[in-house]
C-alpha positions, 0 to 999 in steps of 0.5 A: 454480508457487507464487505469492508476494505482497509489497505489491502484488506478484504474484511467480511463482516456484518453491518454497514460497509466501513471503508478506512485507509489506508516533506522535509529532506535532511542530511545524506542517507545513512552509510550502512544502508545500500545505495539506492541511486536513482536510475534513469527514468523511463518516461518515454520508453520504446513503443509496445503493442497493446496487450489484449488479455490485460485490456479485457481484464481492465475493461471488465472492472469498469463495465461489469464491476462498475468501477469509474476508472482503472489503470495499469502500468507494467514495467520490465527492467530486465536488460533483455526484455522485449518490451520495457513498459506497457499500460492498459486503462479504461473509464474516467479519472473524473466523472464531472469532466469525463477525462479519461483514466491514465497511468500518470495521474497521482492517487492516494495509495493507502496501505502501500505506504506500509511497505515504505515504512517497513523498508526504513525500519529494516534499514535501521535494523541493518544499521543496528540502531534497532532490533526486530526482536526487541520489545516495543517497550525498549523504544517506547516505554509505557506506550502499550500498557492497557487493555491487557496489552503489554509492550514488553511482550510485543516485538518490532517484528510482530508490529511489521508482521501484524502478529502483535495481537493489537486491535486496529483503531479503524475498527472503532465504532466511530469509523463506521461513519468515516465521512464524518471524520473526513477533515479532522487531524489525527495524532498517532499516539491518540490513535494508538490509545484508542486502539488499546481500548478496543476488544482484542483480535480473535486471531493471531494474525490481525491486520491493524494499521495501529502496528505501523503507527507504532513502528513510525513512533519507533523510527522517530525515537531511534533517529530523532526525526519524523518517520515521514522525513526518514522515509523521504530521505532514505527511499523517496528522494534517492529513488527520484520518486518525484510524484510521491509525497506526504500530504500532511493536513492538505486535503487536496492532491497536488498536480494532475490526479484521478478523482476517487469515489465512494457510495454514500449512505443513500447509495449515491456515488460521491466524490471523495478525493479531498480528504485529511489522511493524517489518520493513516500516517505512515500506515497509509497516507502517501500520494504517488503514481503507478510509475513511482510505485513500480520504480520503488517495488523494482528497487526493493526486490532488486536489493537496492534498498536493503541488504540481503539479510534484511530483504530475506527477513522482509520476505519471510511470511506467515499465513494471513487471515483470508477474511482480512486479505484473501485466500492464499495470501501471506504476510511478511514484514510490510509485504503481501505475497499471493499465488500466481496462476503461472506459478510462484507468487507476487510480492507487494502491497495493496492499499485503500483510502476511505474516499475511494482510491485503491492501489496495488504494486507487486513484482513477480518472480521474473522481475516484472512489476505492476501497479494498479490504480482504481478510482473506487474500491471494489464493492463486492468479493467478485469485484475484488477478485477481478481486481486481483485477476488484473494483477495476475494477467499483468504478471503472467501473460506474455509481453505485448511483443509476444504472442498472447494466448486468447 
């Protein structure tokens, strides 16, 4: 049984492994969105001791699951936190040079992008510039009228929740050989049209990046600006996410970054860092760092990006198909929730790109945030569960200044 991942999705299906994905500033942010003033950056926080349990879990990903490099950043923004920030990393960021993995490098974050996009759609809903329960047809007349799909019966909420019933264009046969499409430019409308020619999903909840490309088209229609511009203006710039950007057609990652790797058809490990990710768009193209991701997730969970009613809508979840995520996972509006061993759930998103980067950002019930960066996609279900175990340990174990259970 082959395992294919897209974004945060773990798909179990037969056949070849197919891995698929996942600016300009304008005027001031909309007045009705809550202020997201940048907080002081914590680039040089007080020293924290090592965290043995987390370090062992990260080491296991490298030594046992054969991931080239893994890095984890944990932050705790509570005023009384005994340790504000700690890290664990293992393996290498670059196999050619042997440069060690770290938590400051940029990487492609894949479907973590979806949470940024959903945040802006919900800001527009708060401003009453769109309605979550309005049909897609209201904003994009005639876009969804093929393959038995009808935009008059699909709402904006269903797009963000993956309950629209739309297929994922990344399930098309041509994406089985994703490397062949590595340097191609893609337009959202053409990808949506491709999705509508595919067979309908078997289940009511079906993870599809198609949904988020359509959401981005709605943002463009409502605001008159590209969704990338609106996300930058409303989220990235106000939070001071200096390492987060839209690559567009650039195939190389700017500045210091980890490399990413994937297995070719002959089984050899190949460097997949350079890639045109326009096929992911506002569903999976962002480049970021663990620090920027935890900063974003902390601001979102603290209510600095959305009014309380819209944040509550975002957190209202439905059961996810465990074959496309994992057992126990639920999906809200651009947010995944998953149970923690210590009680409660984490809330966030994960992402994958075809070249091999895998990312995840999450916040726990106590306000602690974690970001994980891998240079390769876990190749087996046990390895994927080890990846999730790292998240659990980061959010459940004591801080490095507390006594950590063996």
